[in-house]
C-alpha positions as CSV (number, residue, x, y, z in Angstrom):
1,M,58.4,-37.4,27.1
2,E,55.4,-39.3,28.2
3,K,54.5,-36.0,30.0
4,K,55.1,-33.8,27.1
5,R,52.8,-35.9,24.7
6,C,50.0,-35.6,27.3
7,L,50.3,-31.8,27.4
8,R,50.5,-31.6,23.7
9,G,47.6,-33.7,23.6
10,F,45.6,-31.9,26.3
11,A,46.7,-28.3,24.8
12,G,45.6,-29.6,21.4
13,R,42.2,-31.0,22.6
14,L,41.9,-27.6,24.3
15,F,42.5,-25.6,21.2
16,L,40.0,-27.6,19.0
17,C,37.4,-27.2,21.9
18,A,38.1,-23.4,21.6
19,V,37.9,-23.2,18.0
20,I,34.4,-25.2,18.1
21,I,32.9,-23.3,20.8
22,T,34.1,-19.9,19.0
23,S,32.6,-21.2,15.5
24,S,29.1,-22.0,17.2
25,V,29.0,-18.6,19.0
26,A,29.8,-17.1,15.6
27,L,27.4,-18.9,13.5
28,G,24.7,-18.6,16.4
29,N,25.0,-14.8,16.3
30,Q,24.9,-14.9,12.6
31,S,21.8,-16.7,12.7
32,D,20.2,-14.6,15.2
33,S,20.9,-11.7,12.9
34,Q,19.2,-13.3,10.2
35,S,16.1,-14.2,12.3
36,E,15.5,-10.6,13.1
37,Q,14.8,-9.8,9.7
38,P,11.1,-10.0,9.1
39,I,9.7,-12.2,6.4
40,M,8.1,-10.0,3.5
41,Y,5.4,-11.1,1.3
42,E,4.2,-9.3,-1.9
43,L,1.4,-7.3,-2.8
44,K,0.5,-7.1,-6.2
45,I,-1.2,-3.7,-7.3
46,E,-3.6,-3.8,-10.1
47,G,-4.3,-0.2,-10.8
48,E,-2.7,2.7,-12.7
49,N,-1.3,6.1,-11.9
50,I,-0.7,5.7,-8.0
51,E,1.4,8.3,-6.8
52,R,1.3,7.4,-3.2
53,L,-0.1,4.9,-1.1
54,I,-0.4,4.7,2.8
55,L,-1.1,1.5,4.4
56,Q,-2.0,1.0,8.2
57,S,-1.4,-2.0,9.9
58,G,-2.3,-1.8,13.8
59,G,-0.8,1.8,14.8
60,E,1.6,1.8,12.0
61,K,1.3,3.6,8.9
62,Q,3.7,2.7,5.8
63,T,4.2,5.1,3.1
64,F,4.9,4.2,-0.8
65,E,5.8,6.9,-3.3
66,E,5.3,5.7,-6.6
67,P,5.0,1.6,-5.6
68,G,4.8,0.6,-9.1
69,E,3.2,-2.9,-9.8
70,S,4.3,-4.6,-6.3
71,I,5.4,-3.9,-3.0
72,M,6.8,-6.2,-0.2
73,L,5.3,-6.1,3.2
74,E,5.3,-8.0,6.6
75,P,2.4,-10.3,7.1
76,G,-0.5,-8.8,8.4
77,T,-4.0,-7.2,7.6
78,Y,-3.5,-3.4,6.0
79,Q,-6.1,-0.7,5.4
80,V,-5.6,1.7,2.8
81,S,-5.4,5.1,4.8
82,E,-4.8,7.5,1.7
83,L,-4.5,7.0,-1.8
84,H,-3.1,9.8,-4.0
85,L,-3.3,9.6,-7.7
86,K,-0.8,11.2,-10.2
87,S,-3.6,13.4,-11.7
88,G,-4.2,15.3,-8.0
89,F,-7.2,12.8,-7.2
90,T,-7.2,11.4,-3.7
91,H,-9.2,8.6,-1.9
92,F,-9.2,9.0,1.9
93,L,-10.4,6.1,4.3
94,P,-13.6,7.4,6.0
95,Q,-15.9,7.3,2.6
96,G,-18.4,5.0,3.7
97,P,-19.5,2.3,1.7
98,T,-17.1,3.0,-0.9
99,R,-13.8,2.5,1.3
100,L,-11.3,-0.4,0.2
101,E,-11.6,-3.6,1.6
102,P,-8.7,-4.6,4.0
103,I,-5.9,-6.1,2.4
104,Q,-4.5,-9.6,3.9
105,V,-0.8,-10.1,3.1
106,G,1.0,-13.6,3.9
107,P,2.2,-16.9,2.8
108,G,0.8,-18.3,-0.4
109,D,-0.1,-16.4,-3.4
110,P,0.6,-12.8,-3.7
111,A,-2.2,-10.5,-2.3
112,I,-3.8,-8.3,-5.0
113,F,-4.7,-4.7,-4.2
114,K,-7.0,-3.0,-7.0
115,A,-7.5,0.6,-7.0
116,G,-6.4,3.8,-9.1
117,G,-7.1,4.2,-12.9
118,P,-8.7,3.7,-15.1
119,L,-11.1,6.2,-13.8
120,E,-14.7,6.5,-14.6
121,Q,-16.7,9.7,-14.2
122,R,-20.3,9.5,-13.1
123,I,-22.8,12.5,-13.3
124,K,-26.4,11.7,-11.5
125,V,-29.0,14.1,-12.3
126,Q,-32.4,14.4,-10.5
127,R,-35.0,16.6,-11.3
128,K,-37.3,18.3,-8.4
129,G,-39.7,20.6,-10.4
130,Q,-37.9,23.3,-12.0
131,L,-34.6,22.6,-10.3
132,L,-32.1,20.0,-11.7
133,T,-29.6,18.4,-9.3
134,M,-26.2,17.1,-10.6
135,D,-23.8,15.1,-8.6
136,Y,-20.3,14.2,-9.8
137,E,-18.5,11.2,-8.8
138,L,-15.4,10.1,-9.9
139,I,-14.8,6.3,-9.5
140,G,-11.6,4.1,-9.5
141,A,-10.7,0.4,-10.6
142,A,-12.3,-1.1,-7.2
143,G,-15.3,1.0,-7.3
144,E,-13.7,3.7,-4.6
145,K,-14.5,7.4,-4.9
146,Y,-12.0,10.0,-5.3
147,R,-12.1,13.9,-4.9
148,F,-9.6,16.7,-6.1
149,E,-7.0,17.9,-4.0
150,S,-6.8,21.0,-5.8
151,V,-9.3,24.1,-6.0
152,H,-10.0,23.5,-9.8
153,R,-13.7,21.7,-9.5
154,P,-15.0,19.9,-12.8
155,T,-17.3,22.4,-14.9
156,F,-20.5,22.0,-16.9
157,T,-22.3,23.7,-19.6
158,I,-26.0,23.0,-20.5
159,Y,-26.8,23.6,-24.1
160,K,-30.5,23.8,-25.8
161,G,-29.6,23.0,-29.3
162,D,-26.6,25.2,-30.3
163,K,-27.5,28.1,-27.3
164,E,-25.7,27.8,-24.0
165,I,-28.3,27.8,-21.1
166,D,-26.3,27.6,-18.2
167,S,-23.0,26.4,-16.6
168,G,-21.4,26.1,-13.3
169,K,-18.9,24.0,-11.2
170,F,-19.4,20.7,-9.7
171,G,-19.2,20.4,-5.8
172,F,-17.8,17.3,-4.3
173,G,-19.8,15.6,-1.5
Protein backbone atom coordinates (compact mmCIF):
# COMPACT_ATOMS: atom_id res chain seq x y z
CA MET A 1 0.00 0.00 0.00
CA GLU A 2 2.85 2.28 0.78
CA LYS A 3 4.10 1.81 -2.78
CA LYS A 4 0.69 2.76 -4.28
CA ARG A 5 0.56 5.99 -2.28
CA CYS A 6 4.02 6.94 -3.47
CA LEU A 7 3.02 6.31 -7.08
CA ARG A 8 -0.21 8.24 -6.65
CA GLY A 9 1.67 11.06 -4.97
CA PHE A 10 4.29 11.04 -7.70
CA ALA A 11 1.67 10.82 -10.48
CA GLY A 12 -0.32 13.63 -8.84
CA ARG A 13 2.74 15.87 -8.62
CA LEU A 14 3.70 15.04 -12.20
CA PHE A 15 0.18 15.91 -13.39
CA LEU A 16 0.25 19.16 -11.41
CA CYS A 17 3.62 20.11 -12.95
CA ALA A 18 2.30 19.35 -16.44
CA VAL A 19 -0.74 21.61 -15.82
CA ILE A 20 1.48 24.43 -14.53
CA ILE A 21 3.90 24.15 -17.47
CA THR A 22 1.06 24.03 -20.01
CA SER A 23 -0.65 27.04 -18.41
CA SER A 24 2.51 29.12 -18.33
CA VAL A 25 3.30 28.27 -21.97
CA ALA A 26 -0.25 29.23 -23.01
CA LEU A 27 -0.14 32.47 -21.03
CA GLY A 28 3.33 33.23 -22.40
CA ASN A 29 2.07 32.79 -25.97
CA GLN A 30 -0.91 35.01 -25.23
CA SER A 31 1.28 37.81 -23.86
CA ASP A 32 3.62 37.46 -26.86
CA SER A 33 0.72 37.93 -29.27
CA GLN A 34 -0.47 40.97 -27.33
CA SER A 35 3.00 42.54 -27.37
CA GLU A 36 3.18 42.14 -31.17
CA GLN A 37 0.37 44.69 -31.61
CA PRO A 38 1.92 48.18 -31.76
CA ILE A 39 0.92 50.90 -29.34
CA MET A 40 -1.20 53.52 -31.13
CA TYR A 41 -1.55 57.23 -30.35
CA GLU A 42 -4.16 59.77 -31.37
CA LEU A 43 -3.64 62.48 -33.98
CA LYS A 44 -6.38 65.10 -33.78
CA ILE A 45 -7.29 66.76 -37.07
CA GLU A 46 -8.27 70.43 -36.99
CA GLY A 47 -9.49 71.29 -40.45
CA GLU A 48 -12.47 70.78 -42.68
CA ASN A 49 -13.32 68.84 -45.84
CA ILE A 50 -10.33 66.48 -45.86
CA GLU A 51 -11.05 63.69 -48.33
CA ARG A 52 -7.69 61.87 -48.30
CA LEU A 53 -4.61 62.29 -46.12
CA ILE A 54 -1.36 60.55 -47.06
CA LEU A 55 1.32 60.50 -44.35
CA GLN A 56 4.89 59.25 -44.71
CA SER A 57 7.12 57.98 -41.94
CA GLY A 58 10.46 56.55 -42.96
CA GLY A 59 9.86 54.75 -46.25
CA GLU A 60 6.24 53.85 -45.53
CA LYS A 61 3.16 55.77 -46.66
CA GLN A 62 -0.21 55.48 -44.96
CA THR A 63 -3.43 56.62 -46.63
CA PHE A 64 -6.50 57.72 -44.68
CA GLU A 65 -9.76 58.16 -46.61
CA GLU A 66 -12.06 60.76 -45.02
CA PRO A 67 -10.14 60.69 -41.73
CA GLY A 68 -12.68 62.63 -39.65
CA GLU A 69 -11.68 64.35 -36.42
CA SER A 70 -8.85 61.98 -35.43
CA ILE A 71 -6.81 58.97 -36.50
CA MET A 72 -4.64 56.49 -34.60
CA LEU A 73 -0.94 56.13 -35.47
CA GLU A 74 2.13 54.30 -34.20
CA PRO A 75 4.61 56.59 -32.43
CA GLY A 76 6.95 58.46 -34.76
CA THR A 77 7.44 61.49 -36.97
CA TYR A 78 5.15 61.85 -39.98
CA GLN A 79 5.34 64.15 -42.99
CA VAL A 80 2.27 65.02 -45.06
CA SER A 81 2.88 63.60 -48.51
CA GLU A 82 -0.48 64.60 -50.02
CA LEU A 83 -3.66 66.21 -48.75
CA HIS A 84 -6.80 66.09 -50.91
CA LEU A 85 -9.89 68.14 -50.09
CA LYS A 86 -13.46 67.25 -51.05
CA SER A 87 -13.70 70.30 -53.31
CA GLY A 88 -10.97 69.00 -55.64
CA PHE A 89 -8.05 70.97 -54.19
CA THR A 90 -4.75 69.26 -53.38
CA HIS A 91 -1.68 70.09 -51.30
CA PHE A 92 1.49 68.22 -52.28
CA LEU A 93 4.64 67.96 -50.19
CA PRO A 94 7.17 69.84 -52.32
CA GLN A 95 5.61 73.29 -52.17
CA GLY A 96 8.51 75.19 -50.62
CA PRO A 97 7.97 77.40 -47.60
CA THR A 98 4.24 76.63 -47.33
CA ARG A 99 4.74 72.92 -46.76
CA LEU A 100 3.25 71.53 -43.59
CA GLU A 101 5.46 70.90 -40.57
CA PRO A 102 6.29 67.29 -39.60
CA ILE A 103 3.89 65.72 -37.10
CA GLN A 104 5.30 64.10 -33.94
CA VAL A 105 3.04 61.36 -32.54
CA GLY A 106 3.71 59.69 -29.19
CA PRO A 107 2.88 59.49 -25.50
CA GLY A 108 1.28 62.43 -23.73
CA ASP A 109 -1.32 64.75 -25.15
CA PRO A 110 -2.64 63.89 -28.63
CA ALA A 111 -0.71 65.42 -31.54
CA ILE A 112 -2.63 68.07 -33.47
CA PHE A 113 -2.68 68.39 -37.26
CA LYS A 114 -4.09 71.62 -38.64
CA ALA A 115 -4.80 71.81 -42.37
CA GLY A 116 -7.65 71.88 -44.86
CA GLY A 117 -10.58 74.25 -44.61
CA PRO A 118 -11.60 76.88 -44.08
CA LEU A 119 -9.83 78.11 -47.20
CA GLU A 120 -8.86 81.69 -47.98
CA GLN A 121 -8.55 83.02 -51.53
CA ARG A 122 -5.79 85.54 -52.14
CA ILE A 123 -5.15 87.55 -55.25
CA LYS A 124 -1.92 89.48 -55.61
CA VAL A 125 -1.92 92.26 -58.19
CA GLN A 126 1.27 93.92 -59.40
CA ARG A 127 1.56 96.67 -61.95
CA LYS A 128 4.47 96.87 -64.36
CA GLY A 129 3.86 99.83 -66.63
CA GLN A 130 0.72 99.05 -68.64
CA LEU A 131 0.73 95.39 -67.54
CA LEU A 132 -1.15 94.06 -64.52
CA THR A 133 0.02 90.71 -63.17
CA MET A 134 -2.46 88.80 -61.00
CA ASP A 135 -1.48 85.76 -58.95
CA TYR A 136 -4.11 83.55 -57.35
CA GLU A 137 -3.45 81.53 -54.20
CA LEU A 138 -5.71 79.29 -52.18
CA ILE A 139 -4.52 79.08 -48.56
CA GLY A 140 -5.58 76.48 -45.97
CA ALA A 141 -6.05 76.61 -42.20
CA ALA A 142 -2.30 76.19 -41.50
CA GLY A 143 -1.10 78.53 -44.27
CA GLU A 144 -0.55 75.70 -46.75
CA LYS A 145 -1.19 76.32 -50.46
CA TYR A 146 -3.62 74.29 -52.55
CA ARG A 147 -4.11 73.82 -56.26
CA PHE A 148 -6.94 72.46 -58.37
CA GLU A 149 -6.76 68.87 -59.51
CA SER A 150 -9.24 69.54 -62.29
CA VAL A 151 -8.85 71.50 -65.52
CA HIS A 152 -11.26 74.19 -64.35
CA ARG A 153 -9.26 77.20 -63.25
CA PRO A 154 -10.74 80.22 -61.46
CA THR A 155 -11.80 83.05 -63.75
CA PHE A 156 -11.84 86.80 -63.30
CA THR A 157 -13.54 89.77 -64.93
CA ILE A 158 -12.37 93.40 -64.77
CA TYR A 159 -14.96 96.19 -64.87
CA LYS A 160 -14.66 99.94 -65.19
CA GLY A 161 -17.94 101.12 -63.79
CA ASP A 162 -20.56 98.90 -65.44
CA LYS A 163 -18.43 98.19 -68.51
CA GLU A 164 -16.46 94.94 -68.75
CA ILE A 165 -12.85 95.67 -69.75
CA ASP A 166 -11.26 92.22 -69.74
CA SER A 167 -11.59 88.68 -68.39
CA GLY A 168 -9.48 85.56 -68.19
CA LYS A 169 -8.46 82.50 -66.17
CA PHE A 170 -5.88 82.29 -63.42
CA GLY A 171 -2.92 79.99 -63.86
CA PHE A 172 -1.50 78.22 -60.81
CA GLY A 173 2.10 78.64 -60.01
